[in-house]
C-alpha positions as CSV (number, residue, x, y, z in Angstrom):
1,X,4.4,-141.6,-78.4
2,X,6.2,-141.8,-75.0
3,X,4.7,-144.8,-73.4
4,X,5.1,-146.6,-70.1
5,X,4.8,-150.4,-69.6
6,X,4.6,-152.2,-66.2
7,X,4.3,-156.0,-66.2
8,X,6.7,-157.5,-68.7
9,X,5.8,-161.1,-68.0
10,X,5.1,-163.8,-70.6
11,X,2.3,-161.8,-72.2
12,X,3.4,-158.3,-71.3
13,X,6.9,-158.8,-72.8
14,X,5.4,-159.7,-76.1
15,X,2.9,-156.8,-76.1
16,X,5.6,-154.3,-75.3
17,X,7.7,-155.6,-78.2
18,X,4.9,-154.7,-80.6
19,X,4.7,-151.2,-79.3
20,X,8.5,-150.8,-79.8
21,X,8.2,-152.2,-83.3
22,X,5.5,-149.6,-84.1
23,X,8.1,-146.9,-83.3
24,X,7.0,-145.8,-79.8
25,X,9.4,-144.9,-77.0
26,X,8.9,-147.2,-74.0
27,X,9.7,-146.5,-70.4
28,X,9.4,-149.6,-68.2
29,X,9.3,-150.7,-64.6
30,X,10.2,-154.4,-63.9
31,X,8.8,-155.8,-60.7
32,X,10.4,-159.2,-60.8
33,X,13.4,-161.2,-62.2
34,X,11.4,-162.4,-65.3
35,X,10.3,-158.9,-66.1
36,X,13.8,-157.6,-65.9
37,X,15.0,-160.4,-68.2
38,X,12.3,-159.5,-70.7
39,X,13.3,-155.8,-70.5
40,X,16.9,-156.7,-71.2
41,X,15.8,-158.8,-74.3
42,X,13.9,-155.7,-75.5
43,X,17.0,-153.5,-75.0
44,X,15.3,-151.5,-72.3
45,X,16.7,-150.3,-68.9
46,X,13.9,-150.3,-66.3
47,X,13.2,-147.2,-64.3
48,X,13.3,-147.3,-60.5
49,X,9.6,-146.8,-59.7
50,X,6.1,-146.8,-61.4
51,X,6.0,-143.0,-60.5
52,X,9.1,-142.4,-62.7
53,X,7.5,-144.3,-65.6
54,X,4.4,-142.1,-65.2
55,X,6.4,-138.9,-65.2
56,X,8.1,-139.9,-68.5
57,X,5.0,-141.2,-70.3
58,X,1.8,-140.0,-72.0
59,X,0.1,-143.4,-71.7
60,X,1.1,-146.1,-69.2
61,X,0.1,-149.7,-69.7
62,X,0.0,-152.2,-66.8
63,X,-0.2,-156.0,-67.2
64,X,0.0,-157.5,-63.8
65,X,-1.6,-160.5,-62.0
66,X,-4.2,-159.5,-59.5
67,X,-6.1,-156.5,-58.1
68,X,-3.7,-156.1,-55.2
69,X,-0.9,-155.7,-57.8
70,X,-2.8,-153.0,-59.7
71,X,-3.4,-151.1,-56.5
72,X,0.2,-151.3,-55.5
73,X,1.6,-150.2,-58.9
74,X,-1.0,-147.4,-59.3
75,X,-1.6,-146.2,-55.7
76,X,1.4,-147.4,-53.7
77,X,4.1,-145.1,-52.1
78,X,6.0,-145.0,-55.4
79,X,3.0,-145.6,-57.6
80,X,1.7,-144.1,-60.8
81,X,-0.4,-141.6,-58.9
82,X,2.7,-139.9,-57.6
83,X,3.9,-139.3,-61.2
84,X,1.4,-136.5,-61.0
85,X,1.2,-135.8,-64.7
86,X,-2.3,-134.4,-65.5
87,X,-3.6,-135.7,-68.8
88,X,-1.8,-139.0,-68.6
89,X,-3.8,-142.2,-69.2
90,X,-3.4,-145.4,-67.4
91,X,-4.5,-148.5,-69.4
92,X,-4.7,-151.5,-67.1
93,X,-4.8,-154.7,-69.1
94,X,-4.8,-157.0,-66.1
95,X,-7.9,-159.1,-65.1
96,X,-9.2,-157.9,-61.8
97,X,-12.5,-157.2,-60.0
98,X,-14.5,-154.3,-61.6
99,X,-14.8,-152.6,-58.2
100,X,-11.0,-152.4,-57.8
101,X,-10.7,-150.9,-61.3
102,X,-13.4,-148.3,-60.5
103,X,-11.8,-147.4,-57.2
104,X,-8.3,-147.1,-58.7
105,X,-9.7,-145.0,-61.5
106,X,-11.5,-142.7,-59.0
107,X,-8.3,-142.2,-57.0
108,X,-6.3,-141.4,-60.1
109,X,-8.9,-139.0,-61.5
110,X,-8.5,-136.9,-58.3
111,X,-5.0,-136.2,-59.6
112,X,-6.0,-135.5,-63.2
113,X,-5.0,-139.0,-64.4
114,X,-7.5,-140.9,-66.6
115,X,-7.9,-144.7,-66.5
116,X,-9.2,-147.4,-68.8
117,X,-9.6,-151.0,-67.9
118,X,-8.7,-153.1,-70.9
119,X,-8.3,-156.8,-70.0
120,X,-7.4,-159.1,-72.9
121,X,-8.3,-162.5,-74.3
122,X,-5.9,-164.6,-76.4
123,X,-3.2,-165.8,-74.1
124,X,0.5,-165.8,-74.8
125,X,0.0,-167.0,-78.4
126,X,-2.3,-164.0,-79.1
127,X,0.2,-161.7,-77.4
128,X,3.0,-163.0,-79.6
129,X,1.0,-162.8,-82.8
130,X,-0.6,-159.4,-81.9
131,X,-4.0,-161.0,-82.3
132,X,-5.4,-160.3,-78.8
133,X,-9.0,-159.1,-78.1
134,X,-9.3,-156.1,-75.8
135,X,-12.4,-155.4,-73.7
136,X,-12.2,-151.7,-72.8
137,X,-14.1,-149.7,-70.2
138,X,-13.7,-146.0,-69.6
139,X,-14.5,-142.6,-71.2
140,X,-14.9,-142.7,-75.0
141,X,-12.5,-139.9,-75.8
142,X,-9.7,-141.6,-73.8
143,X,-10.6,-144.9,-75.5
144,X,-10.3,-143.3,-79.0
145,X,-6.9,-141.8,-78.0
146,X,-5.4,-145.1,-77.1
147,X,-7.2,-147.4,-79.6
148,X,-4.4,-147.2,-82.2
149,X,-1.9,-148.3,-79.5
150,X,-4.1,-151.3,-78.6
151,X,-4.3,-152.1,-82.3
152,X,-0.5,-152.5,-82.2
153,X,-1.0,-155.4,-79.8
154,X,-4.3,-156.9,-80.9
155,X,-6.7,-157.3,-83.8
156,X,-10.0,-156.7,-82.1
157,X,-10.8,-153.8,-79.7
158,X,-14.2,-153.4,-78.1
159,X,-15.4,-150.3,-76.1
160,X,-17.8,-151.8,-73.6
161,X,-18.9,-148.7,-71.7
162,X,-17.9,-146.9,-68.4
163,X,-14.8,-147.8,-66.4
164,X,-15.2,-151.4,-65.0
165,X,-17.2,-152.8,-67.9
166,X,-14.1,-154.1,-69.6
167,X,-13.5,-156.2,-66.5
168,X,-17.1,-157.3,-66.4
169,X,-16.8,-158.5,-70.0
170,X,-13.6,-160.3,-69.4
171,X,-15.0,-162.2,-66.5
172,X,-18.1,-163.1,-68.5
173,X,-15.7,-164.4,-71.1
174,X,-13.9,-166.5,-68.5
175,X,-17.2,-167.9,-67.2
176,X,-18.3,-169.0,-70.7
177,X,-14.8,-170.3,-71.6
178,X,-14.2,-172.4,-68.5
179,X,-17.7,-174.0,-68.7
180,X,-16.9,-175.1,-72.2
181,X,-13.5,-176.3,-71.2
182,X,-14.8,-178.4,-68.4
183,X,-17.5,-179.8,-70.7
184,X,-14.8,-180.7,-73.3
185,X,-12.8,-182.5,-70.6
186,X,-15.9,-184.5,-69.5
187,X,-16.9,-185.3,-73.1
188,X,-13.5,-186.6,-74.1
189,X,-13.2,-188.6,-70.9
190,X,-16.7,-190.1,-71.4
191,X,-15.8,-191.0,-75.0
192,X,-12.6,-192.7,-74.0
193,X,-14.1,-194.6,-71.1
194,X,-16.9,-195.9,-73.3
195,X,-14.5,-197.3,-75.8
196,X,-14.5,-194.6,-78.5
197,X,-11.4,-192.8,-79.8
198,X,-11.4,-189.4,-78.2
199,X,-9.5,-187.9,-81.1
200,X,-12.1,-189.0,-83.6
201,X,-15.0,-188.0,-81.2
202,X,-13.5,-184.5,-80.9
203,X,-13.2,-184.2,-84.7
204,X,-16.8,-185.3,-85.1
205,X,-18.2,-183.0,-82.5
206,X,-16.4,-180.0,-84.0
207,X,-18.7,-180.3,-87.0
208,X,-21.9,-180.0,-84.9
209,X,-23.5,-177.9,-82.2
210,X,-21.2,-179.3,-79.6
211,X,-18.3,-177.4,-81.1
212,X,-16.4,-174.7,-79.2
213,X,-13.1,-173.0,-79.3
214,X,-12.1,-174.8,-76.1
215,X,-12.9,-178.2,-77.6
216,X,-11.0,-177.2,-80.7
217,X,-7.8,-175.8,-79.1
218,X,-7.5,-177.2,-75.6
219,X,-9.4,-180.4,-76.5
220,X,-6.6,-181.1,-78.9
221,X,-4.1,-180.7,-76.1
222,X,-6.2,-183.2,-74.0
223,X,-6.2,-185.8,-76.8
224,X,-2.5,-185.4,-77.3
225,X,-1.9,-185.3,-73.5
226,X,0.1,-182.1,-73.9
227,X,-0.5,-180.1,-70.7
228,X,2.3,-177.6,-71.2
229,X,0.9,-174.2,-70.4
230,X,-0.5,-171.8,-73.0
231,X,-2.1,-169.9,-70.1
232,X,-1.3,-171.3,-66.7
233,X,-4.3,-172.8,-64.9
234,X,-3.6,-170.6,-61.8
235,X,-4.7,-167.5,-63.8
236,X,-8.0,-169.1,-64.7
237,X,-8.4,-170.2,-61.0
238,X,-7.9,-166.6,-60.0
239,X,-10.3,-165.1,-62.6
240,X,-13.1,-167.6,-61.8
241,X,-12.6,-167.0,-58.1
242,X,-13.2,-163.3,-58.7
243,X,-16.3,-164.0,-60.7
244,X,-17.8,-166.4,-58.2
245,X,-17.1,-163.9,-55.4
246,X,-18.9,-161.1,-57.2
247,X,-21.8,-163.4,-58.1
248,X,-22.1,-164.6,-54.5
249,X,-22.2,-161.0,-53.1
250,X,-24.8,-159.9,-55.8
251,X,-27.0,-163.0,-55.4
252,X,-26.5,-164.1,-59.0
253,X,-27.0,-167.9,-59.4
254,X,-24.2,-169.5,-61.3
255,X,-24.3,-173.2,-60.5
256,X,-22.2,-174.4,-63.4
257,X,-19.5,-171.9,-62.7
258,X,-19.5,-172.8,-59.0
259,X,-18.9,-176.5,-60.0
260,X,-16.1,-175.4,-62.4
261,X,-14.6,-173.5,-59.4
262,X,-14.5,-176.7,-57.4
263,X,-12.7,-178.5,-60.2
264,X,-10.2,-175.6,-60.4
265,X,-9.7,-175.8,-56.7
266,X,-8.9,-179.5,-57.1
267,X,-6.5,-178.8,-59.9
268,X,-4.6,-176.3,-57.7
269,X,-4.6,-178.8,-54.8
270,X,-3.1,-181.4,-57.1
271,X,-0.2,-179.1,-57.8
272,X,-1.2,-178.5,-61.5
273,X,-1.5,-174.7,-61.3
274,X,1.5,-174.0,-63.5
275,X,0.2,-176.4,-66.2
276,X,-2.3,-175.6,-68.9
277,X,-6.0,-175.5,-67.9
278,X,-6.6,-178.4,-70.1
279,X,-5.3,-180.3,-67.0
280,X,-8.9,-180.3,-65.9
281,X,-8.9,-183.7,-67.7
282,X,-6.3,-184.9,-65.2
283,X,-8.5,-183.8,-62.3
284,X,-11.3,-186.0,-63.7
285,X,-8.9,-188.9,-64.1
286,X,-7.7,-188.5,-60.5
287,X,-11.3,-188.6,-59.4
288,X,-11.6,-192.0,-61.1
289,X,-8.4,-193.1,-59.3
290,X,-6.4,-193.0,-62.4
291,X,-2.9,-191.4,-62.5
292,X,-1.7,-192.1,-66.1
293,X,-0.7,-188.5,-66.7
């Protein structure tokens, strides 16, 4: 198929590579220097605007940072909406507020362009290995049309319901994930400060009901004090901020998530936003007055 891809960052570049390897033609737009470098590595010459990408493509994928970026790429002066190609499908794989996804989708639908929200879980490692999980919202026929394309980039693809439910699912994933991650950091710090070997404690807990993917994967990074980013903490800060804002407006009590948000705020204030989110351990250590990182 003739595909478009906008957002060739650390994850997007890997995902685009899998589409090329599957034999598809790729038209790309590179917003920044890193994206242009990734386009060059893929042997692609970026087009001048998102609108040009839309005109040349049957399906356009976007993988950008925040809701404002999606709105700019989709609805801006040179946005996808001006590609004006009825029947085209936009698949936004960013993590943004569900309300923004629905609004962008409604605006595109007025021009005959369909939209799916399809945020992903799995990080850079999952993008590299084509093992991502997709949470997809939107009309089922459009989902069925693009599902084989998503399967080029991931191993698990869920259709969650109408447009916006993909984002709801991704934010729920982030809420559960970050609660487990903060719990892992506190558990390992507690173990160490009480005289136990945190590495052994982690191995023991992983055999019981205290086990979690976060304790397994990022707990290992904490034990080894390897805080190089798998997913930069700033992205989790952004996602949990979106979830907390929605919950506040809807009157949904989320006391654990609110506390996690405070810890993420402290992480950002400490200048750790470009490190891995396992750096939540460092925030706890700084609260104790320790700076042995």
